[in-house]
GUKEKE-669327 format. One line per field, with one value per residue (C-alpha): residue number from 1; residue in three letters; chain; x, y, z. Coordinates in Angstrom, 3 decimals. Example, Ala and Ser with C-alpha at 12.3 -4.5 7.8 and 13.67 -1.06 7.14 Angstrom:
residues 2
i	c(1,2)
aa	c(ALA,SER)
ch	c(A,A)
X	c(12.300,13.670)
Y	c(-4.500,-1.060)
Z	c(7.800,7.140)
This chain:
residues 70
i	c(1,2,3,4,5,6,7,8,9,10,11,12,13,14,15,16,17,18,19,20,21,22,23,24,25,26,27,28,29,30,31,32,33,34,35,36,37,38,39,40,41,42,43,44,45,46,47,48,49,50,51,52,53,54,55,56,57,58,59,60,61,62,63,64,65,66,67,68,69,70)
aa	c(MET,TYR,ASP,THR,GLU,SER,VAL,LYS,ARG,LYS,LEU,GLU,GLU,LEU,GLU,GLU,GLU,LYS,GLU,ARG,ILE,ILE,GLU,GLU,PHE,LYS,LYS,LEU,GLU,GLU,LYS,ARG,ARG,ASP,GLY,VAL,ILE,SER,GLU,ASP,GLU,TYR,ARG,GLU,LYS,ARG,TYR,ARG,LEU,GLU,ARG,ARG,ALA,VAL,GLU,VAL,MET,ASP,ARG,ILE,ALA,GLN,LEU,ARG,PHE,MET,ALA,GLY,TYR,VAL)
ch	c(A,A,A,A,A,A,A,A,A,A,A,A,A,A,A,A,A,A,A,A,A,A,A,A,A,A,A,A,A,A,A,A,A,A,A,A,A,A,A,A,A,A,A,A,A,A,A,A,A,A,A,A,A,A,A,A,A,A,A,A,A,A,A,A,A,A,A,A,A,A)
X	c(-20.645,-16.833,-14.609,-12.999,-10.080,-9.066,-9.449,-7.223,-4.610,-4.612,-4.319,-1.307,0.298,-0.319,1.072,4.224,4.425,4.073,7.026,9.100,8.352,9.414,12.688,13.190,12.679,15.349,17.805,17.113,17.778,21.070,22.130,21.340,23.165,26.206,26.247,25.670,22.852,22.269,19.581,17.595,17.757,16.773,13.725,12.628,12.921,11.301,8.364,7.837,8.041,5.569,3.101,3.432,2.997,-0.185,-1.611,-0.824,-2.206,-5.349,-5.905,-5.334,-7.959,-10.420,-9.941,-10.222,-13.474,-14.787,-13.760,-15.453,-12.287,-13.318)
Y	c(-120.685,-121.007,-122.360,-119.100,-120.783,-122.722,-119.577,-117.671,-120.440,-120.531,-116.731,-116.888,-119.545,-117.457,-114.321,-116.294,-117.507,-113.915,-112.914,-115.816,-114.697,-111.137,-112.474,-114.593,-111.471,-109.665,-112.551,-112.791,-109.072,-109.455,-112.353,-110.286,-107.241,-109.325,-111.045,-114.499,-115.260,-114.325,-111.895,-114.735,-116.813,-113.746,-113.078,-116.709,-116.904,-113.506,-114.575,-117.708,-115.675,-113.137,-115.886,-117.383,-113.965,-113.316,-116.691,-116.125,-112.578,-113.706,-116.470,-114.046,-111.699,-114.567,-115.776,-112.269,-111.834,-115.180,-114.299,-110.921,-108.811,-106.646)
Z	c(47.311,47.340,50.072,51.170,52.910,49.814,47.696,50.140,50.071,46.283,46.153,48.467,46.248,43.147,44.804,45.664,42.065,40.870,43.075,41.717,38.173,38.997,40.384,37.266,35.135,37.154,36.810,33.096,32.660,34.552,32.321,29.248,30.569,31.493,28.099,29.589,27.153,23.522,22.434,20.867,24.036,26.061,23.883,24.037,27.834,28.300,26.138,28.252,31.460,30.111,29.209,32.685,34.285,32.297,33.302,36.982,37.007,35.207,37.731,40.621,39.165,38.771,42.329,43.777,41.918,43.170,46.708,46.482,46.614,43.675)
């Protein structure tokens, strides 16, 4: 039904993207804590990261379902 190898590859890519997003969250929190960015800039960047995280996690869930990892 689905090419399991391509699904696995895409899952690996998405897992790597998820880790990058987590690191970006950490860096953003550091910048906020250190006063490098304003509160408004922080909120804007955090919102974008959150949206990206939701998209990636949703896609991971979809691919796991398709691959039968439920």
